[in-house]
N, C-alpha and C positions, 0 to 999 in steps of 0.2 A: 167697672160699675157693678154694684151688688144687685142681684135680681131676686134673691130669697133670703129670708131670715129664719133661722132655727131658734126656737125658744125652749128653754127648760120650763117646767111647770112650778114645782114646789120651791117656795121662797125666792122665786123670780117673778111670777105672775100671781100665784096664790101665796098668802102669808101662812104657810103651813105651821111654822113654829108657834105662831100666836094661837092657831086653832088647837094645837096639841096642848099648849099651856092652859088655855081656857077650859078645855075638857078636863084636864087634871084638876084645875081649881074647883070647877063645879062638882066633880066627883068627890074630891077630898072634903069639900065643905059639907056635902051630903053625909059623908062618913062621920063627920064631927057631930052630926045630929043624932047619930046612933051610938057612938062610943066617945069616950074622952080622949080625943086625939087632936093635935094641932095640924091643920090642913097642909101647910107648906112642908112640915116635917114628914107627913105621910107621902106627899108627892115625891120628895127626894128619896125616901126609902123605896117606893115602888119603882121609880126610875132606875135606881141602883140594882134592885133585885131583877127587874125585867132585863136589863142589859147583861147581867151575869148569867141568868137562866137561858137567854136567847143563844148564847155561845155554846151551850151544852148539847143542843139538838143536832141531829145528823143533817138537817136542812141548812145549817149555818153557811156552809160554803156556797150553796146555791143562792141563798138570800143576799149574800154579799156580792155575788157576781151580777145578780139581777138588780140589786140596789133597793132592798127593803130593810128598813131599820127596825130596831126593837119596839119603838113606840107605834109604828104602823102595825106591827104584830099584835098590839093590844086592842086594835079595833077592826082589823081586817078579817074576812072569812076565807079568802083564798080559794074560792070555789071556781077554780080555773081548770081547764081540761088536762094539762100535762101531768105526768107522773110526779114530778117534783112538787107541783102545787097541791096535788092530792095528798101527798105526804104532809105538807104544811097544814092543809085543811084538817087532817086527823089529829095533828099535834096541838093546834092553836087553842082549842078550848081549855085544855089542861094548862098551857102556858099562861093564858090570860088569868085563869083562876089562881094559879100558884104565884104569879107576880104580885097580885093584890094581897093574897093570904100571907105571903112571906114578908111583904112590906109592912103589914099590920104586926106580924110577929117581931119584926125588927124593932118596933116601938113598944113591945111588951104586951101586945093584944093578940090572944089566940082565939080567933073567931072565923072558922072556915065558912060558915054560912054568910057572914058579911063579906068575906073575900069573894065568894061566888057572886053575891049581889053587886058588888062594886065592879067586878069583871064584866057584868052585863050592862051596868049603868054607864061606864066610860064610853063604849061605842056610840050609845045614843047621844051623849053629850058632844062627842066629836062631830057627829053628823049635824047636830044643831048649831055648830060653831064654825061655819065657813067664813074665812076672811080673805079679802082680795085687797092688794095694795091700791091706794086711792088713785094712783095714776095709771093703773093697768089698762082700763078701757079707753081712756083718753089717748094713750099711746097706740094701742092696737087700732083704734078708729083711724088714726092718721097713716098707719102703715098698710092697712088692708088693701087700699086701692093702688098702692105703688109697688108692693112686693108680694111674691108668693110666700106664705107663712106656713111653717111646719112646727108642730109641737112635738118635742122629743123628751120623754119622761121615763125615768127608771121606776120600776115597781111592777106589781101584779096588775093584769088588766082589770080584774074585778074591783080592786081598790082604787086605782087611778081613775077608772070610769065613774066610780062613786063620787070621787072628788069633783069630777066634771059635771055630774048630775046635780050636785047640790050647789054648784055655781054655773047654772046653765048658759049664762051669757058668754062664757069663754070659748067653747068649742066652735061655734059658728064662724069665728074669725079665721079659723085655720083650714087650709086646703088639705092638709095631711096631719094625722095624729099617729105618732109612733111610740108604742109602749114596749119597754125592754122585755117584759115577761111574755109578750106575744112574739117578739122577734127571736128571743132565745139567748141574747147577750145584752149586757147593760153598758152604759157609759162607764169608764172611758174606753172600752174595747173599740178599736178602729172599725170593726165590721158594721156596727150599728150606724156610724156616721157615713160609711160608704153606702149603706143601704138607703139612708136618708137622701143622699145625693142622687141615687138612682130614682127615688120617688119623685123628686122635683125635676129630674132630667137636666141637671146643671153640673158644672165643674166646681171644684173646691174654691177656686178664685172668685166665683160668682155668688158665694154664700157667706153669711156672717152668723156666728153662733153667739147667743146671749144666755148667760147663766150665772148662778151665784156660787157654784162649787168649783173651786180650782182643780180638785182631784178627779172630777168626772167631766164637767162641761168643758173646761178650758184645756185640761190635759188631753182629753179625747179628741177634741177638734184639732188640736195642734198636730196630732199624729197623722192626720190625713190632709194637712195643709189648709184647713179652714181658719180664717181669721176669727178672733174671738173678742167678745166684750164681757168683762167680768163685772157684775153688779155687786159692789161691796158696800151694802147699806150699813153694816155693823162694824166697820173699820177692822175687819179681820186681818191678821198678819199676812204679809206676803210670803210665798214660798219661792225661794230663789230659783229653784229648778223649773218652775212652771211660770211662764211669762205670757199673760194675756196680751193681745194686740192693743186693747184699750181697757181702761178702768173707769167706771162711773159709780155714782152713789145713789142715783135715782133714775128710773126708767126714762123720765123726760129728757135726760141728758143724751139718750140714744138718738132722739130726733135731731138734736143739735149736731151730734157726731155725723149722722147720715147726710145732713145738709151741707 
């Protein structure tokens, strides 16, 4: 019998992809009021430039290990105490400015001042655009009294805590919150799952991991013998080498599965 459930945060409970897309849309629509640019084309250009640029920094290996993607880099401050995060904090203003400036340049617009303005505008739009899946609270309400709940999320503490601050209803459901940037390793490293088991004082057989990412949530939990539930809302392709114990398309199906 399961006694605890570990939940991923982004795109499992929070609809992070929608939040990012909304912030891009709002920022690019604003850009179109300043210069002659098609908003969606600018979004695609900035996403491309940001991804390419992100890989050039010395912090790339660390961000990959902790689990911070290029688009989180476009709105995070990374004001966290470790040396690696302090390196990111120093780099990130230039990264954000260049991503937007180079995105504009890709569309034939050379305007550094606007690039700087958009780099400051995007984080505000992201913070104004928190989305939670409609069933998240309904499911957590039903699980809270029956299971110990642990939230396990990759990312920097400052950024992940900001996400929780702008959706303040989520954190109170959880007995424990584990952020990879505080621990020092990210999913799928087995050590963070082992640490989570220590936090709840349970064995792997007594726990279930719920997440949307095969390469982090499902692979990582499998390495320590934790059964997993892959929430595949978007009909993502299966990876043959990574086998979740269960697959669902909506969090409500988790309640059926547990009963």
